[in-house]
C-alpha positions as CSV (number, residue, x, y, z in Angstrom):
1,X,-3.4,-22.8,21.7
2,X,-4.3,-20.2,19.1
3,X,-1.9,-18.4,16.8
4,X,-2.6,-14.8,16.0
5,X,-2.1,-13.9,12.3
6,X,0.7,-11.4,11.8
7,X,0.4,-8.9,9.1
8,X,3.6,-7.3,7.6
9,X,4.2,-3.7,8.2
10,X,7.1,-1.5,7.0
11,X,9.7,-0.9,9.6
12,X,10.2,2.7,8.7
13,X,7.7,5.4,7.8
14,X,8.7,7.3,4.6
15,X,9.1,11.0,5.3
16,X,10.9,13.8,3.6
17,X,11.8,15.3,6.9
18,X,13.3,12.0,8.4
19,X,16.9,13.3,8.1
20,X,16.4,16.9,9.2
21,X,19.4,18.1,11.3
22,X,20.1,21.1,13.5
23,X,22.9,23.3,12.5
24,X,24.3,25.9,15.1
25,X,25.7,29.2,13.9
26,X,29.4,29.9,14.2
27,X,30.6,32.2,16.9
28,X,30.9,35.0,14.5
29,X,27.2,34.6,13.5
30,X,26.0,34.6,17.2
31,X,25.1,37.5,19.5
32,X,27.7,37.7,22.3
33,X,27.7,39.7,25.4
34,X,23.9,40.0,25.7
35,X,22.9,40.5,29.4
36,X,19.9,38.1,29.3
37,X,17.3,38.5,32.0
38,X,17.4,36.3,35.2
39,X,13.6,36.2,35.5
40,X,12.2,32.8,36.4
41,X,9.1,33.2,34.2
42,X,8.4,30.3,31.9
43,X,8.5,32.6,28.8
44,X,10.7,32.8,25.7
45,X,12.2,36.2,26.8
46,X,13.0,37.0,23.1
47,X,11.2,37.8,19.9
48,X,12.4,37.8,16.2
49,X,11.3,39.0,12.9
50,X,13.2,39.2,9.6
51,X,14.5,42.7,10.5
52,X,15.1,42.8,14.3
53,X,15.9,40.6,17.3
54,X,14.5,41.7,20.7
55,X,15.7,40.1,24.0
56,X,14.7,41.0,27.7
57,X,17.8,42.1,29.5
58,X,18.9,42.3,33.2
59,X,18.9,45.9,34.4
60,X,18.5,47.9,37.6
61,X,15.6,50.2,38.2
62,X,12.8,49.3,36.0
63,X,12.5,47.0,33.1
64,X,14.1,47.1,29.6
65,X,14.8,45.1,26.5
66,X,17.3,45.3,23.7
67,X,16.6,45.5,20.0
68,X,19.3,44.4,17.6
69,X,19.3,44.2,13.9
70,X,19.3,40.5,12.8
71,X,22.5,41.1,10.8
72,X,24.3,42.8,13.6
73,X,26.1,39.7,15.0
74,X,29.3,39.4,17.0
75,X,30.0,41.2,20.3
76,X,27.2,43.5,21.5
77,X,28.2,46.9,22.8
78,X,27.6,47.0,26.6
79,X,26.3,50.6,26.2
80,X,23.8,49.6,23.5
81,X,20.8,51.7,23.6
82,X,17.5,50.0,25.0
83,X,13.8,50.2,25.1
84,X,13.2,51.2,28.8
85,X,9.9,52.6,29.6
86,X,8.5,50.1,32.2
87,X,8.7,50.7,36.0
88,X,9.0,47.0,36.7
89,X,10.8,44.0,35.1
90,X,9.7,43.2,31.6
91,X,8.1,39.6,31.5
92,X,7.1,39.0,27.7
93,X,7.6,40.7,24.3
94,X,6.1,40.0,21.0
95,X,6.5,41.5,17.5
96,X,3.5,42.7,15.6
97,X,3.1,40.0,12.8
98,X,2.1,42.6,10.3
99,X,4.6,45.4,11.2
100,X,8.3,44.6,11.7
101,X,8.8,47.9,13.5
102,X,6.1,47.5,16.1
103,X,6.6,45.4,19.3
104,X,4.5,44.9,22.4
105,X,5.9,44.4,25.9
106,X,4.3,43.5,29.3
107,X,5.8,44.1,32.8
108,X,5.4,43.7,36.5
109,X,4.1,47.3,36.6
110,X,0.8,45.9,35.4
111,X,0.9,47.7,32.1
112,X,1.2,46.7,28.4
113,X,3.2,49.0,26.2
114,X,3.4,49.1,22.4
115,X,6.5,50.6,20.8
116,X,7.6,51.9,17.4
117,X,11.1,51.0,16.6
118,X,13.0,53.1,14.0
119,X,13.5,51.3,10.7
120,X,17.3,51.7,11.1
121,X,17.4,50.3,14.6
122,X,17.7,51.7,18.1
123,X,20.5,54.4,18.3
124,X,19.3,56.0,21.6
125,X,17.2,55.0,24.5
126,X,13.5,54.8,23.9
127,X,11.3,55.6,26.8
128,X,7.9,56.9,25.4
129,X,5.6,54.2,24.0
130,X,3.3,54.4,21.1
131,X,0.5,53.0,23.1
132,X,0.0,52.2,26.8
133,X,-2.6,49.8,27.9
134,X,-3.9,50.2,31.6
135,X,-6.5,47.7,32.7
136,X,-4.9,44.9,34.7
137,X,-4.6,45.1,38.5
138,X,-1.5,42.9,38.9
139,X,1.6,42.2,36.9
140,X,1.0,41.1,33.3
141,X,2.8,37.8,32.4
142,X,1.7,36.9,28.8
143,X,0.7,38.9,25.6
144,X,-0.1,37.7,22.1
145,X,-1.1,39.3,18.8
146,X,-4.1,38.0,16.9
147,X,-2.9,35.9,13.9
148,X,-5.0,37.5,11.1
149,X,-6.6,40.7,12.5
150,X,-4.5,43.9,12.5
151,X,-3.8,45.8,15.9
152,X,-5.7,43.3,18.1
153,X,-3.7,42.4,21.1
154,X,-4.5,39.8,23.9
155,X,-2.9,40.0,27.4
156,X,-3.2,38.0,30.6
157,X,-2.1,38.9,34.1
158,X,-1.8,37.7,37.6
159,X,-5.4,39.1,38.2
160,X,-6.6,35.9,36.4
161,X,-8.1,38.0,33.5
162,X,-7.6,37.8,29.8
163,X,-8.1,41.3,28.1
164,X,-8.6,42.0,24.4
165,X,-7.3,45.4,23.3
166,X,-8.0,47.4,20.1
167,X,-5.0,49.6,19.2
168,X,-6.8,51.3,16.3
169,X,-7.8,54.4,18.4
170,X,-6.1,57.8,18.6
171,X,-5.6,57.9,22.4
172,X,-2.0,57.1,23.5
173,X,-3.3,55.6,26.8
174,X,-6.0,53.0,26.6
175,X,-7.7,52.1,29.8
176,X,-10.8,50.1,28.7
177,X,-10.2,46.8,26.9
178,X,-12.7,45.7,24.2
179,X,-13.5,42.5,26.2
180,X,-12.4,40.8,29.4
181,X,-12.5,37.0,29.7
182,X,-12.9,35.7,33.3
183,X,-13.0,31.8,33.1
184,X,-9.8,31.1,35.0
185,X,-9.6,30.6,38.8
186,X,-5.8,31.0,38.7
187,X,-2.9,32.4,36.7
188,X,-3.0,31.6,32.9
189,X,0.2,29.8,31.9
190,X,-0.1,29.9,28.0
191,X,-2.3,31.0,25.2
192,X,-2.6,29.6,21.6
193,X,-4.8,30.6,18.5
194,X,-5.9,28.5,15.8
195,X,-5.1,29.5,12.1
196,X,-7.8,32.0,11.6
197,X,-7.8,33.2,15.1
198,X,-11.4,32.2,15.9
199,X,-10.5,29.9,18.7
200,X,-8.2,30.4,21.8
201,X,-6.8,27.6,23.9
202,X,-5.4,28.3,27.3
203,X,-3.8,26.4,30.1
204,X,-4.1,27.5,33.7
205,X,-2.3,26.9,37.1
206,X,-5.2,24.6,37.9
207,X,-3.7,22.4,35.2
208,X,-6.8,22.3,32.9
209,X,-7.1,23.0,29.3
210,X,-9.8,25.3,28.1
211,X,-11.0,26.1,24.6
212,X,-13.0,29.2,23.9
213,X,-14.1,31.6,21.2
214,X,-11.5,34.3,21.0
215,X,-13.9,37.2,20.1
216,X,-16.7,36.6,22.6
217,X,-14.8,34.7,25.3
218,X,-17.5,32.0,25.3
219,X,-16.2,28.8,26.9
220,X,-16.5,25.8,24.5
221,X,-14.8,23.0,26.2
222,X,-12.8,22.3,29.4
223,X,-10.6,19.3,30.3
224,X,-11.1,17.4,33.6
225,X,-8.4,14.8,33.0
226,X,-6.5,14.2,36.2
227,X,-3.4,12.2,35.2
228,X,-2.0,14.9,32.9
229,X,-1.2,18.4,34.5
230,X,-0.7,20.8,31.4
231,X,1.5,23.8,31.5
232,X,1.7,24.8,27.9
233,X,-0.8,24.4,25.1
234,X,-0.6,24.6,21.3
235,X,-3.3,24.4,18.6
236,X,-1.9,22.3,15.8
237,X,-3.0,24.4,12.7
238,X,-5.9,22.9,10.9
239,X,-5.6,19.3,12.2
240,X,-8.4,19.9,14.8
241,X,-5.9,18.7,17.5
242,X,-4.3,20.4,20.6
243,X,-0.9,19.5,22.0
244,X,-0.1,20.1,25.7
245,X,3.1,19.8,27.7
246,X,3.2,19.2,31.3
247,X,3.8,16.6,33.9
248,X,2.3,13.2,34.8
249,X,1.0,12.1,38.2
250,X,4.6,10.9,38.8
251,X,6.1,14.2,37.8
252,X,7.6,13.0,34.7
253,X,7.6,15.4,31.8
254,X,4.8,14.6,29.4
255,X,3.1,15.6,26.3
256,X,-0.5,14.9,25.5
257,X,-2.5,15.1,22.2
258,X,-6.2,16.2,22.4
259,X,-9.2,16.1,20.1
260,X,-10.3,19.7,19.6
261,X,-14.0,18.6,19.9
262,X,-13.5,16.4,22.9
263,X,-11.3,17.4,25.9
264,X,-12.6,14.6,28.1
265,X,-9.5,12.4,27.6
266,X,-6.3,12.8,25.5
267,X,-5.9,10.8,22.3
268,X,-2.2,10.1,23.3
269,X,0.1,10.5,26.1
270,X,3.9,10.2,25.9
271,X,6.3,10.4,28.9
272,X,9.7,12.2,27.9
273,X,11.9,12.1,30.9
274,X,12.2,13.0,34.5
275,X,13.7,16.5,34.3
276,X,12.0,19.5,35.9
277,X,12.2,22.1,33.3
278,X,9.1,23.3,31.3
279,X,8.7,21.9,27.8
280,X,8.2,24.6,25.1
281,X,6.3,23.2,22.1
282,X,6.7,24.7,18.7
283,X,4.6,23.7,15.6
284,X,5.3,24.4,11.8
285,X,2.0,24.0,10.1
286,X,3.7,24.0,6.6
287,X,5.8,21.0,7.3
288,X,3.6,19.5,10.2
289,X,6.7,19.2,12.3
290,X,6.6,19.6,16.1
291,X,9.6,20.7,18.1
292,X,9.9,20.2,21.9
293,X,12.6,22.1,23.8
294,X,12.9,21.9,27.5
295,X,14.0,24.9,29.8
296,X,17.4,24.2,31.0
297,X,18.0,21.4,28.4
298,X,20.5,21.4,25.6
299,X,18.6,19.1,23.3
300,X,15.6,19.7,21.0
301,X,13.4,16.9,20.0
302,X,11.4,16.9,16.8
303,X,8.4,14.9,15.5
304,X,6.0,14.8,12.6
305,X,2.3,15.1,13.1
306,X,-0.3,13.2,11.1
307,X,-4.1,12.9,11.5
308,X,-4.2,9.2,11.8
309,X,-2.9,6.9,14.4
310,X,-0.3,7.0,16.1
311,X,-0.6,10.7,15.3
312,X,3.1,11.6,16.5
313,X,6.1,10.2,14.8
314,X,9.5,10.8,16.4
315,X,12.1,11.9,13.8
316,X,15.3,12.6,15.7
317,X,16.9,14.8,18.3
318,X,19.4,17.7,18.3
319,X,21.9,17.7,21.2
320,X,24.0,20.4,22.5
321,X,26.0,21.1,25.7
322,X,24.6,24.6,26.0
323,X,21.4,24.8,28.1
324,X,18.7,27.2,26.8
325,X,16.8,29.5,29.1
326,X,14.4,30.5,26.3
327,X,13.8,30.1,22.5
328,X,12.8,32.5,19.8
329,X,11.5,31.5,16.4
330,X,12.1,33.3,13.1
331,X,8.9,33.6,10.9
332,X,9.0,31.6,7.7
333,X,9.4,34.5,5.6
334,X,12.8,35.1,7.1
335,X,14.3,31.7,6.4
336,X,17.2,30.9,4.0
337,X,15.3,28.9,1.3
338,X,18.6,28.4,-0.7
339,X,19.9,26.1,2.0
340,X,16.6,24.3,2.5
341,X,16.1,25.8,6.0
342,X,12.7,25.0,7.3
343,X,12.8,26.3,10.9
344,X,15.2,28.6,12.9
345,X,15.5,28.9,16.6
346,X,17.3,31.6,18.5
347,X,18.6,30.0,21.8
348,X,19.2,32.1,24.9
349,X,22.3,30.8,26.7
350,X,22.4,32.6,30.0
351,X,25.7,31.0,31.3
352,X,27.6,32.5,28.3
353,X,25.5,35.7,27.7
354,X,25.1,34.3,24.2
355,X,22.2,34.2,21.6
356,X,22.8,31.2,19.3
357,X,20.9,30.8,16.0
358,X,20.0,27.2,15.3
359,X,18.8,26.2,11.8
360,X,16.7,23.1,11.0
361,X,17.9,21.9,7.6
362,X,16.5,19.3,5.2
363,X,19.5,17.8,3.4
364,X,19.2,18.1,-0.3
365,X,21.9,18.0,-3.1
366,X,20.3,20.5,-5.3
367,X,20.7,24.2,-4.5
368,X,17.6,25.2,-6.4
369,X,14.3,26.1,-4.7
370,X,12.5,23.2,-3.2
371,X,8.9,23.7,-3.7
372,X,7.8,20.6,-1.8
373,X,9.5,22.0,1.3
374,X,7.9,25.5,1.1
375,X,4.2,25.6,0.5
376,X,2.3,28.9,0.6
377,X,2.6,30.2,4.1
378,X,1.2,33.0,6.2
379,X,2.6,36.4,5.1
380,X,3.0,39.9,6.8
381,X,-0.3,41.3,5.5
382,X,-3.5,41.3,7.7
383,X,-6.6,39.5,6.5
384,X,-8.9,41.8,8.6
385,X,-8.9,45.2,10.2
386,X,-9.7,45.5,13.9
387,X,-13.1,46.7,13.2
388,X,-14.0,43.8,10.8
389,X,-12.8,41.3,13.4
390,X,-14.8,42.9,16.2
391,X,-17.9,43.0,14.0
392,X,-17.8,39.2,13.8
393,X,-15.8,38.4,10.7
394,X,-13.1,35.5,10.6
395,X,-10.6,35.0,7.8
396,X,-7.6,32.8,7.4
397,X,-4.2,34.4,6.9
398,X,-3.0,36.1,3.7
399,X,-0.7,33.5,2.1
400,X,2.6,34.3,0.4
401,X,5.2,32.3,-1.5
402,X,8.8,32.0,-0.2
403,X,10.2,31.5,-3.8
404,X,12.8,34.2,-4.5
405,X,11.3,36.9,-6.8
406,X,7.9,35.3,-6.5
407,X,6.1,38.7,-6.3
408,X,7.6,39.8,-9.5
409,X,7.0,36.5,-11.0
410,X,3.3,36.7,-10.0
411,X,2.8,40.2,-11.5
412,X,4.6,39.0,-14.7
413,X,2.3,36.0,-14.9
414,X,-0.8,38.2,-14.5
415,X,0.4,40.5,-17.3
416,X,1.2,37.5,-19.5
417,X,-2.3,36.2,-19.0
418,X,-3.7,39.5,-20.0
419,X,-1.5,39.6,-23.1
420,X,-2.4,36.0,-24.0
421,X,-6.1,36.9,-24.0
422,X,-5.4,39.9,-26.2
423,X,-3.4,37.8,-28.6
424,X,-6.1,35.1,-28.7
425,X,-8.7,37.8,-29.5
426,X,-6.6,39.2,-32.4
427,X,-5.3,36.0,-34.0
428,X,-6.1,32.6,-32.5
429,X,-4.1,30.7,-35.2
430,X,-0.9,32.7,-34.7
431,X,-1.0,32.2,-31.0
432,X,-1.5,28.4,-31.4
433,X,1.2,28.0,-34.1
434,X,3.9,30.2,-32.4
435,X,3.6,29.8,-28.6
436,X,5.9,32.0,-26.5
437,X,6.0,34.8,-29.0
438,X,4.0,37.2,-26.7
439,X,6.2,36.3,-23.7
440,X,9.4,37.0,-25.7
441,X,7.9,40.3,-27.1
442,X,6.9,41.3,-23.5
443,X,10.3,40.7,-22.2
444,X,11.9,42.7,-25.1
445,X,9.5,45.5,-24.5
446,X,10.5,45.6,-20.9
447,X,14.1,45.7,-21.7
448,X,13.7,48.4,-24.3
449,X,11.6,50.5,-21.8
450,X,14.4,50.0,-19.2
451,X,17.0,51.2,-21.7
452,X,15.0,54.1,-22.8
453,X,14.4,55.1,-19.1
454,X,18.1,55.0,-18.5
455,X,18.9,57.1,-21.6
456,X,16.3,59.7,-20.6
457,X,17.7,59.8,-17.0
458,X,21.2,60.3,-18.4
459,X,20.2,63.1,-20.5
460,X,18.4,64.7,-17.6
461,X,21.6,64.3,-15.5
462,X,23.7,66.0,-18.1
463,X,21.4,69.0,-18.3
464,X,22.1,69.7,-14.6
465,X,24.9,72.0,-13.7
466,X,28.0,71.0,-11.7
467,X,26.7,72.5,-8.5
468,X,23.4,70.5,-8.8
469,X,25.5,67.4,-9.4
470,X,27.4,68.0,-6.2
471,X,24.2,68.4,-4.2
472,X,22.9,65.0,-5.4
473,X,25.7,63.0,-3.9
474,X,24.4,61.1,-0.8
475,X,25.8,58.5,1.6
476,X,23.5,56.5,3.8
477,X,20.7,58.7,3.0
478,X,22.5,61.9,4.1
479,X,23.9,64.8,2.1
480,X,27.6,64.8,1.9
481,X,27.7,68.6,2.1
482,X,25.6,68.4,5.3
483,X,27.7,65.5,6.8
484,X,30.1,66.5,9.5
485,X,32.8,64.4,11.0
486,X,31.8,62.4,14.2
487,X,32.9,64.3,17.3
488,X,32.4,61.6,19.8
489,X,32.9,57.8,20.0
490,X,29.2,57.3,20.3
491,X,28.6,59.3,17.0
492,X,31.4,57.4,15.3
493,X,29.8,54.0,16.4
494,X,26.4,55.1,15.2
495,X,27.6,56.1,11.8
496,X,29.6,52.9,11.5
497,X,26.5,50.8,12.2
498,X,24.5,52.8,9.9
499,X,27.1,52.3,7.2
500,X,27.2,48.6,7.8
501,X,23.4,48.3,7.5
502,X,23.5,50.2,4.2
503,X,26.3,47.8,3.0
504,X,24.1,44.8,3.9
505,X,20.9,46.2,2.3
506,X,22.9,46.9,-1.0
507,X,24.3,43.3,-1.0
508,X,20.8,41.9,-0.5
509,X,19.5,44.1,-3.3
510,X,22.3,42.9,-5.6
511,X,21.5,39.2,-4.7
512,X,17.9,39.8,-5.5
513,X,18.8,41.4,-8.9
514,X,21.1,38.4,-9.6
515,X,18.3,35.9,-9.1
516,X,15.9,38.0,-11.2
517,X,18.5,38.0,-14.0
518,X,18.8,34.3,-13.9
519,X,15.2,33.8,-14.0
520,X,14.8,36.1,-17.1
521,X,17.6,34.2,-18.9
522,X,16.0,30.9,-18.2
523,X,12.6,32.2,-19.4
524,X,14.2,33.5,-22.7
525,X,15.9,30.3,-23.2
526,X,12.8,28.3,-22.7
527,X,11.0,30.6,-25.2
528,X,13.7,30.2,-27.8
529,X,13.6,26.4,-27.4
530,X,9.8,26.4,-27.7
531,X,10.0,28.5,-30.9
532,X,12.7,26.2,-32.5
533,X,10.6,23.2,-31.7
534,X,7.4,24.7,-33.2
535,X,9.3,25.8,-36.3
536,X,10.5,22.1,-36.8
């Protein structure tokens, strides 16, 4: 009898996201009374950006969706204006990642339409789109924007085709796509891009996974694994791995992890449960966290992904009694970094006509900005134009920092670097002996310039006549002398919502100013401390 030698291994894997918990919003911060669509499509049915929330609604005679301000929580008006230009039911909607006022929708009427939303919201029904894309012969089920190229849109329909559209053209109606991809023998169930958008992964009703070049449509790899029937696919950032959710040969819900360079067999298979709802996977490339939410479930499982075995590490599970029909995700630039929020879902609860925000939070005692939780992330600026991408260029996303006031701080650091080089060129010894003098002088110059600007503006205001001063009073962007009292209930409601948006905007502006003031006070304090230490 041989005895195998046992090696000691730690029982728990250390992770900063091990204690992440889900926090559902209170009833006052939910969206109540939303007539969510009853469509049986396996889509999310909603789309979110830091400014607006869009949700597909149930309506008679054509298709429509609702666009609400993210801050407009509470009871939704049943007569809320909608975006209603489709002749059939709307099946999918997606916000442009580089324009918070641009949204695309697809419908059973075999068209894709792109809409421009007014910056202050929808106050009357919108029926005329900015662009209309006509090329599919059957209903369009999925759309997706290119992650780095501006105005490039992908669509797939029940004609088994994937079409690539270039929206940078003057025509309001586009009938010819840039390219048509025809590798699928049946309906495409999901699409996913890699980080720079050079690769496109798809799943089809034949349950196979396909990986292709997104620009040319050249098929690179195709899976022929029989025991896993994939329905949703997700490219896991830059890990060179794909994740699919589907069913096993015994109809258990299952996830599978694949090597991007070899789709002959999965790296890992994991059976979840025996329910029938489709599993929606969501991946956060900044934290390497994977979220699995089932259609009709109330729970959300979350994992951490690594590039070494066993690849997937279960963290914990959020449980709720409210089943979700679909889920939307807020982009990282819309998260609340002060509360250590790393992900935010918007759950569609059909049985209560409710949209419930759900925040994933890392528990931390400190209320300051946690840099280890928020690395540089994809921003809202495109890396390429449509022409550059079509000509053969590929670029990663333009990154941004989530730190409050980071743009101001970056410009200040740039000016500080220029000032330091000038100081060194003038007097090297002085800059070495008294560090921080240039920074303090820069801040004082900025404050003096601001005071002088305010004084000059006060003098200009005093030179105006009383009639001119009366004309300058505005409220909500409107001249008081031109404002008339609302005559109908709808006008009163519109003015009320507009005033609420203005109040929220001013509050956000005040909060940003307070944060900037605290940053400047800390910088001045640090500079004074460094000066006192150098003098000693």
